[in-house]
N, C-alpha and C positions, 0 to 999 in steps of 0.2 A: 633179265630179272622179271619175275612174275609179280604183278599188283593183285593182292587179295582184296576184294571188294565184299565187305559183310553186308549181307543182305537182310539180316534181322534187324528190325528197328530197336530191339531192346538190349541190343549188344553192348551199347554204352552203359546202359543201367547195370548190367552184369558186371563190367569192368569197374565201375565205380563201387558196386557192392564188395567185389574182392579187394579192391584198394582200401576200402573202409574197413573191412574187417582185418586186414594187414597192419592197418594203422592202430587200430583198437587193440589187437594183440600185442604189437611191439610197445605201445604205451604202457599197458599193464605190466608187461615184463621190465621195462626200464625203472616203472615206479617201484616194483618190489625190490629190485637190486638196489636202487637209491635208498630205499627206506631201510633195507638190511644194512647198507654201509653207513648211513648216517645216524642210526638209532643209537641211543646211549646204552652202553654196554654195563656200566655200574647200576645195580639194583639194590641201593639200600633201602631200608625199611622207611626211614624217615623221609626219603625223597618220594616215596611212592604215597604217602598219606597226604590226604588233602589239607590245604592250607587254610586255616581258620584263626581270626583274631579272638582273644578271649579265653574262657575256660575250655577244658578239654571236652570234646563232643560226647554226649552220651545218648545211646539209643532210648527214645521215649516210646510209650506203647501208643500204637493208633488209636485216637479217640473218636475217629469218624465210623459210624457204624456201617456195616456191609447193607443194612437194610437201606440206606441212602441210595447206594448204587443200584440197588434192585428197584426201588421205587423210580429212580431217573431211567433206568432201561426200560421199565414197562410204560413210563410217560412217552418216551421216545418211539417206542413200538406201536402204541395205539395212535400218537400223533401222526407218524407217517401213514398208517394204515388210513386215517381219516383223510390225509391229503389225496389218496386215490379216488376219493369220493367226488372231488371237484370236476374232473374231466367227465365222469359220467353225468354229473348234473347238467354240464353244458350241452352234452350230446344226447339228453335224456330223450328227446322226441325221435332222434335218428335211430335209436337203439330198439325202441318199441318194447313188447312184452318180454322178449329175450333177454335184453339188457336189464330190464326190472328184475326178473327173476335171477339173474346173475348177481345183481346187487343185492337182493335179499339174501341170497346164500352168502355172500361176503359179510354181510351185517350180522348174520347167524353165527358165522365162524368167529367174527369179533366178540359178540356176546358171549360165546361159549369160553373163549379166551378170558375175558373179563371175569366172568363168573368163577372160572377155575382159579385164577389169580387172587380173587376175593375169598374164595373159599380156604386157599393156602394161607391167608393171612399176609400176602405180600403188600396189600394196601393199607395196612394198619401201621401207624407210626409208633414205634416203641422207644421210650425217653432212656437215655443213657444216664445213669447215676454214678 
């Protein structure tokens, strides 16, 4: 009887990868079969509706303006871009004139974006009545 000596040091990793893939596949197949077998077959309309106490649910119009979301998104955008300036400020002396020129271009792009949002009226708050 011959004895096989595996010379590759990553053979064990390969075996574990194959076993993990097989276990994952078997688990998903078993879960799919079990869910189909155990799922409720009766689909009455009253059972599918959400349970709420009190009066019947009625859809109300959304009173939150989309202007709020646009304003919040612009705040996050400019806030995250300003955070990129802190590492630059720490290594300002190491970066020299090239780093200074890069940051001035970055600030120019920020300013262009800010002026564009301002001209489009994205920074003006509209009252909802």
